N, C-alpha and C positions, 0 to 999 in steps of 0.2 A: 858266144855268137849265136844269134837267133837263127834257127834253121826253118821252122815252120810248124804249123799245127799238125799233130798226128791224127791219122784217120782212126775211126772207130769210137765207140762209147757215146753217151748222151751229153756229157759235160765237156769232153775234150781235154787235151793236154798238148803242151808245146815242146818240141824238141830243141835243145840248145847244145852247143858244142864248146868244150873248153879249149885252152891254148894248146893242149897236147893232141887235140883232134878227137877226144873221146866224147861220145854222145850221151846226153842225159835227158831226162824228162822233167819238165817244170810244171808244177801245179800251184794254185794259190787260193786262199780263202780270205774273205773279209768279215763274214758274219761271226760274231763273237762265240756263239755256242758251237758253230761248225768248226771254228779254229781249234777249240778245245778237243773236239772229237777227232780232228785230224792228228793232233799231237798224240792222243791216246792210240790211234790207229798205227802211227809210225812205230811207237814203242812195242806194241804187240806184234806187228808184222816182223820186227827184228827178232822177236822171240821165235816166231815161226821159222824164220830163216836160219837162226843159229841153233836152236834147241831141237826143232823138228826136221831140220834139213830141207825145208821147202826151197825150191829154186825161185826165190823172191828177190826183187831188187834191193840193193842197199839204198837207204834213204837218209837224208839230212833235212832238218827243219831250220829255217831262217826266219826270225821275227823282225819285222820292220814297221814300227809304229802300229798302224791299224790293220796290218796285213800279215798273214802267215804264208810263207813260201815253202813248198816241199820239193826238194831236188832228188830225183830218183835215178838210179843206174838204169840205162836202157838195156833190157835183156835181149839176147839173141833169139831169133826165131820168128815164125809167122803165126797168126791166130789159127787156132784149130778150126778146120772147116769140115772135118769128118772124124767121128769118134770110132775108134777101133777097140777091140778087147784088150790088146796090150796097153793102150793108153789108159783105159779104165783101170787096169791092174795097177798102173803107176799111181793113179789118183787115189785109189783105195788104200794103197800103201801109205801115201802121204796123210790120208785121213787118219789112219791109226796112230801115226807119229805125233799128232797134235792133241790127242785125247788126254785130258787131265792136266793140261799145261796152265790152267788158271792158278793164280796165287792168292793167298789170303788178303793181300793188300790191294788187289786189283779192284777197280770200280766195276760194280755189277749193276747194270741198268737193262739187262736182257729182258726180264719179264715186263718191266715198265714200257720199254720200247715196243714190244710186240702187242701188248694190250692197248697201247695208244693207237697204233696203226690199225688194229682190228676194230676198235670201237669208235674212234673219231677221225682217224687219218693222221698222216705225218706232216712234216713241215716241207713243203715243196715237192713231195713225192707221196705215193700211197694216198692220194686224195680221194675222199669218198664222193665229193660233189659231182665229178664227171660221170661216175657210175650211176649216181642217183638220178641224173637228168638225161642220160643217153637214151635209154629205152626201158620198157617194162622188164626185160630179162636182166639187165644189169642192175636195175633198181631192186629186184627181188634177190639177186645174188648178194649185193652189198648189205641188204637187210639181214640175210642169213649169216653173213660173215660177222656183222655187228653182234648178232645174237650169240654166236660162238664166243666172241671176245668177252661179252658181258657175263657169260657163264663159266669163264675160265678161272681157276684158282692159280694165282701166281706161283705157288709152291709146286705146281705141276710142270713148271718150265725150268729144268735144271740148267746150271751155268758153271760147268767144271772145265770147259774146253776153250779153245780159241776158234773163232768163227770168222771166215772171210767176209761173209755177208752178201757177196755178189758173185758166187762161183759159177759162172756160165762159160760155155766154150769160147766166147769172144775174149775172155780174160785168161785164157790158157794159150801158151806159145809152144810150138813144136819145131823140131829140126829132124828131118829124115825119119819122121814117124815117132820120135821120142819126145817126151815132155821136156821143154827147155826153160819154161818160165811160167810162173803164176803171178799175174800183175793186177793192177787196180786194187791194191790192198788199202784203200783210202780209209775205210771205216771198220777195220778189224776190231772185234770186241770179244769180251768174255761171254760165253753162252754155251749152247748145245750144238756140237758139231754136226749132229744129224740134220740140222737146218740146211747146211751146205749141200748135203747129199740130195735133199729134196729139191733144192734150187737146180742142181746139176741135172737131175733126172727130168724135171719139168722143162728145162731149157734145151734138152737134147733134141727136141723137135725142131729147133732152129737150124740144125746142121744135118748133113748126111751122117749115116751111121751104119756100121757093119751089121749084118743080120744078128738079131738077138741082143744087141747092145742096149737099146731103149728099154726093153722088157727087163733086162738084167738090172739096169740102173733104178728103174721103178721098184723092183722087188727089194733091192738093197736099201733103198731110201724109205719105203713105206711099210714093208711087211712087218717089221718089228716095232713100229711106232704105235704107241697107245692112242686112243681117239682124241685125247686132249691135245697132244703135241701135233698130231696130224692135222687137226682142225686149225690150230694156231698157225702152223707153218704154211700149209697149203692156202689157207684163207689170206694170210698176209701177202703171199706171192701172187695170188690171183688179183688182189687189189693193185699191187705194184705193176703187174703185167697188163692190166686193163686200163688203168688210169692214164698212163703216158700215151699209148696209141689212140685212145679216145681224144685226148687233147691235141694230138698231132694228125688226126684224121686218117690213121692207118687201119682202115676198116677190115681188111682181110685178117689182120692180126687180132683184132677184136673178136671177129667171128671164130677164129681158131680157138681162142681161149674160152669163149662161151661154150663151144662144142665139147670141151674137156672138163668144164668146171664140176658138173654133177658127179662124174666118174671119180675125179680126184678127191672130192669131198665125201664120197660114199663111206658111211660108217662113222663119220665124225659126230 
């Protein structure tokens, strides 16, 4: 039974209910390349759930002609709207548990994906065009990020872990202050888990946080990163976080990221 669209996220998801009254999340893809990535993501997300003990939803893939449907267990809890030190402790524990979970037979497109988004942009996201045409500041920033990408050695981007790829507070669920779910594992891939820490640290500005949490996350994410990885990860995320709000006319968000860009890229 169709219940309705779930709130949150940019692409959305639909809640459905089975005959037993259990709720599930339904997502679908039509693009051939994206369908392959979704199947890959489901398999790797299951590894995170089973081998690393992540509170991730169970998922099933259903193929129907030109469509791929993904049915996910609806995890309990509400999106995280305030980051606390105990919650960060839980997240860092989960981070450690997924290190080194890549296998020799896994598809490795980590460096290629990052270099593409840094130098020319992605497919439907991480577009360079909006930054190039918005104003002189975004034009200079995207030129700097492209330069970082062109100067990167792919071998400087390790790929031994499993990466969520969009680990921000809106994709974390909590109950009574405890982490109850990590969701939107649509594009889990083999890569460098440090990327997720950078994502979480940068997006911590979007929610309230206990004193010291943001500085703690930034230190954990950035202090031990070499300049090559810091430039790649921060540069990619700045394009991602600026492209969409420029296209959507969310100017306060654009100004917020422009105000932080130089500091985040410092030393790259």
